[in-house]
C-alpha distance (Angstrom), angle and dihedral (degrees) to the residues before:
residue distance angle dihedral
M1 . . .
I2 3.80 . .
Q3 3.80 89.8 .
S4 3.81 91.3 55.5
I5 3.82 91.8 48.0
R6 3.80 89.7 49.1
Q7 3.79 90.6 50.4
W8 3.80 91.7 48.4
M9 3.82 92.7 49.2
L10 3.82 90.5 48.4
G11 3.82 89.9 51.9
V12 3.82 91.9 50.6
I13 3.81 92.6 47.2
L14 3.82 93.7 47.3
T15 3.82 91.0 47.1
A16 3.82 90.6 50.7
F17 3.82 90.9 47.4
A18 3.82 92.5 48.6
G19 3.81 90.5 47.5
G20 3.80 92.1 50.4
L21 3.80 90.7 48.7
A22 3.81 91.9 48.8
R23 3.81 90.9 50.3
Q24 3.82 91.1 51.1
L25 3.80 92.4 51.4
T26 3.83 95.5 45.8
P27 3.82 118.2 97.1
K28 3.81 118.5 -120.1
G29 3.81 118.4 -91.8
R30 3.79 134.3 45.5
E31 3.77 93.2 -17.1
E32 3.79 90.8 59.0
M33 3.83 92.0 54.3
F34 3.80 90.6 48.7
V35 3.83 92.3 49.7
R36 3.82 91.0 47.4
L37 3.81 89.8 52.4
V38 3.81 93.6 48.2
C39 3.83 92.2 45.6
G40 3.80 91.0 49.9
L41 3.81 91.5 50.4
L42 3.82 92.3 47.8
L43 3.81 91.3 49.4
T44 3.82 90.4 49.1
L45 3.80 90.3 51.0
A46 3.79 90.7 49.2
I47 3.79 91.5 52.0
L48 3.82 93.5 46.6
Q49 3.83 94.9 42.1
P50 3.86 94.6 102.0
L51 3.82 89.2 60.0
A52 3.80 89.7 62.3
G53 3.80 90.3 63.1
L54 3.82 94.8 55.7
D55 3.80 122.1 105.7
W56 3.81 103.0 -116.4
T57 3.81 96.6 178.7
G58 3.81 93.6 84.6
T59 3.79 93.2 52.7
A60 3.78 97.0 58.9
F61 3.79 113.4 123.9
D62 3.76 123.6 -135.5
F63 3.79 98.1 -138.7
A64 3.80 92.8 -179.0
D65 3.80 89.2 58.7
L66 3.81 91.1 47.4
Q67 3.80 91.1 50.7
R68 3.81 91.0 48.9
Q69 3.80 91.4 50.0
A70 3.81 91.7 47.6
A71 3.82 90.9 50.3
E72 3.82 91.4 49.1
Q73 3.80 91.4 49.6
A74 3.81 91.3 47.8
D75 3.82 89.8 52.0
I76 3.81 90.3 50.8
Y77 3.81 90.9 51.2
R78 3.83 92.6 46.3
T79 3.80 91.6 49.9
G80 3.80 91.8 48.2
Q81 3.79 91.0 47.9
A82 3.81 92.2 49.1
D83 3.83 91.1 48.6
A84 3.79 91.9 49.8
L85 3.80 91.6 47.6
S86 3.82 90.4 48.3
R87 3.81 90.8 53.1
V88 3.80 92.4 49.3
I89 3.81 92.8 48.0
A90 3.82 91.4 47.9
E91 3.82 92.2 48.9
K92 3.81 93.9 47.2
T93 3.81 91.8 46.5
E94 3.81 91.7 48.9
A95 3.81 90.3 50.6
Y96 3.81 90.8 48.4
I97 3.81 93.5 51.0
C98 3.82 92.0 45.4
D99 3.80 89.4 51.6
K100 3.83 90.7 50.9
A101 3.81 89.9 48.3
D102 3.82 90.8 51.0
R103 3.81 90.3 51.3
L104 3.79 89.0 52.1
G105 3.81 90.0 49.7
L106 3.81 94.7 -111.6
Q107 3.76 126.8 138.6
C108 3.78 113.1 -147.9
S109 3.76 144.7 128.6
V110 3.78 121.5 -124.3
T111 3.80 133.7 -152.9
V112 3.81 120.4 -172.1
T113 3.79 126.6 -166.2
T114 3.79 122.3 -164.8
A115 3.79 135.0 -148.5
M116 3.80 131.1 -167.8
G117 3.77 112.2 -91.7
E118 3.79 124.8 -143.6
S119 3.80 90.7 -91.5
G120 3.81 91.9 54.9
V121 3.81 93.6 -106.2
P122 3.81 118.2 122.6
L123 3.80 113.3 -112.6
P124 3.82 131.8 -173.1
D125 3.81 106.9 -86.5
T126 3.80 109.2 171.3
V127 3.79 132.5 12.0
T128 3.79 122.8 -156.5
I129 3.80 114.4 -163.3
R130 3.79 121.2 -168.9
G131 3.76 105.9 -158.9
S132 3.78 142.7 57.2
Y133 3.80 117.0 -34.6
S134 3.80 115.4 -102.7
A135 3.78 122.1 -172.3
A136 3.81 89.9 -158.6
L137 3.81 92.6 54.7
A138 3.81 91.6 43.7
S139 3.80 89.3 52.8
C140 3.82 91.0 47.9
I141 3.81 90.9 51.0
K142 3.80 90.5 49.9
E143 3.81 97.2 46.2
E144 3.80 103.5 33.2
V145 3.81 103.3 29.4
G146 3.81 97.2 31.9
V147 3.81 98.4 -128.6
A148 3.79 112.7 138.8
P149 3.82 118.7 -128.6
E150 3.81 91.4 -111.0
K151 3.82 88.5 60.3
Q152 3.78 92.9 50.6
I153 3.78 112.0 94.4
W154 3.79 114.8 -161.4
L155 3.79 115.9 -163.9
E156 3.76 105.3 -169.3
E157 3.74 114.1 -162.4
T158 3.75 114.3 -132.3
T159 3.73 121.6 -151.9
W160 3.75 116.8 -129.9
M161 3.72 115.1 -152.1
E162 3.73 122.9 -164.8
T163 3.72 117.1 -148.2
R164 3.74 122.3 -155.1
E165 3.65 120.3 -137.2
N166 3.71 114.5 -146.1
């Protein structure tokens, strides 16, 4: 290893020396510019000569594989982003409907599911309400949230009363 570095350094030094000598012996004018160009190119080749001995076959990139991996990663990020956005929309819609129910004097719990709209943005799809049915709240959900009555699921809680027989 040290021997090859020594040999390389000797080649660079001798090339620089020969170039300097050639420039000194060249007459002024166009010939001097040509000799300077040739000497510069030879010195560059001498410096880069060790790169010619490297095995470049192992460093080839498979760009098709890189593109496939990038596309897969982009799909993972898009899916994660869509899921996060769906959760936020569902939570905000649930809070909105619960607030409307409170204003109407109703006690209920709300669950909202979302589905991808035509534009690729998640929209409220179905609403499940656990509590007493209210036409006013159903109308609000239809008009303000955009969920049709057939996609509103009302789970009315019934009260079971036990009677004692004496």
